[in-house]
N, C-alpha and C positions, 0 to 999 in steps of 0.2 A: 482921462481916467475911464476905465472900462467898467460898465455897470454890471453888477452881479445878475446872472440869469434868473435866480430865484426871486430877487426883489422886483425885477421887471414883470415877472408873472403875477406876483401878488398885487402889484400896482394895477395890472390889467384887470384882475378879478374885482378890484374895488372901484373901478371907473364907473361912472354913473350910467353910461350906455350899456355896459355889460350887465350891470345890476337890473336895468330895465328889461333886457332880453331874458335874463334868468327868471324874473318875475312873470313875464308873459308865458314862458315855457312851463313854469310851475302851474300857472292858472289853467292853461290848456290841458295839462295832464290831469289836474283835479277835476276839471269840467268833464273831460271824457270819461272819467271813472264814475261820475255822478249822473251820467246820462240816464234818461228814463228807461226802465225796462220795458219789454214788450207788454202792451196793455193787457191782452187776453190771450194766454197761450193754451187755455182749456175753455171749451165752449159750453160745458155742462151747467154753468151758472147763468147763462144767458136767458133772458125772458123776464117774466114778472112772478114774484113770490108774495104770498100774503102771510103776515105774522099771525101765528096762532094765539098771540097775546091780545092784540087789539085791532086786528085787520089793517094795520099799516101795510103798504105795498112797497116792496123793494124791486126796482127794475134795473137790470144790468144789460147794457148794450154792448155790442161787439166793438164799439169805438173806445171802450174803456170808461164810459160815462155811467154813473149810477144815480138813481133818484130814490129817496125815501119819501113817500107821500103818506102823510099822516091823516087819520080820520079826525073829524072835528072841524068846526067852522073857523077857528082863529089860529090854525096851525099852518106853518109854512113848510114847504118841502125842503129837504136837504138834498143838494146837488153836489156831486163831486166826481173825482176820478178814482178808478180802482184798477188793480192788477190781480190776476188770478192764475195760478199755475196748476189747478186741479186739486190742490190741497189747502193752500194758504191764500187768503184774500186780504188785500191791503186797501183800505179806504182812505181817501184824503178829501176833505170838504173843500169846495171852491169858495173864493172870496165873496161871491154874490149870495151865498148862504148866510153869511154874517154870524155863523155859529161854529165854534171850534175850527176856524179857518186854519188850514195847513196842519191841523192835528191829524196824525196818522193813527188809524185803528187797524190792528192786525188780528185776524181770526183764522183758526183752523176750521175748515168746512168738511162736514161728512154728509154726502148726499146719498139718500136711499130712495130710489124711485122718484116720486113726486114730492119728497120732503127733504129738507136739509136742517142740520143743527150746526150752530156756530159755537166754537169754544174760544173764548178770548185768550189771545196771547198777550196783547197789550193794547190799551185804548184809554186816552185821557179825556175823551169827549163823553160826558155823562149821559146825554140823550141817546147818542148812537149806541153806547154800551148797553143801556137799558133795553133798547129795541132788539139788539142782536142776541140777547140772552135767552130768547125763546125759539121754538121750532118754527119753520116756515114751510108753507105748502105752495107748490107751483100752481099758478092760475093761468099762465100763458107762456108757452114755449116761444123762443125767438123765431120770428119769421113765419109762423103758421096761422096765427089768428085764432086757433082753436084752444079751448080751455083744457089745460092739463095734459095735452097730448104733444109729446115731443115732435119736432119736425122730422118728417120722413126724408130719407136720402133721395136725391133726384138722379 
C-alpha cells in the first residue's frame, strides 16, 4: 500500500524531534526580538543631577547604570539600568536594590541647559515616581569633575 504524501508530511510535523526543533527556533526568534536596546544613544543625560525637591542625586553613567542616592541616614540608594534616546528614558531597578525589582519606569525628558524635567509616561514604582516628579539640576557633567559645566570636546 502506498502512503499518501499529505499524511506523511503531517506525521513528520507531529514527530517529537521536529516539535523540539520548532520550539528552539521559536525561542531564538523571540529572544532576538527581546534583545537589550543600546544602553545610551544620547549622552546629554550623563553625569549627576540634584533633585530640586529634596537633594536626591541621580547619576547616569555611559554604561547604562543609574543610581538614585537619597538624602537621610536610613535611606538606601536605588541602582539600576537605563536606556536613553535623547527624549525617552527607561529605568529598571536591579535586584540588589530590593525595591521595585524589574519594574520599568518610562519618562519623557526635557533638558534645558543645566536642568531637566521628567514627565511620567508609565511607572509602577512609587518611590521612583515620586522622585522623578520634580525638576533636576546638573551638579556634575560626565567625565569632567567640574560642577555644572558640560565636558568640553577634546
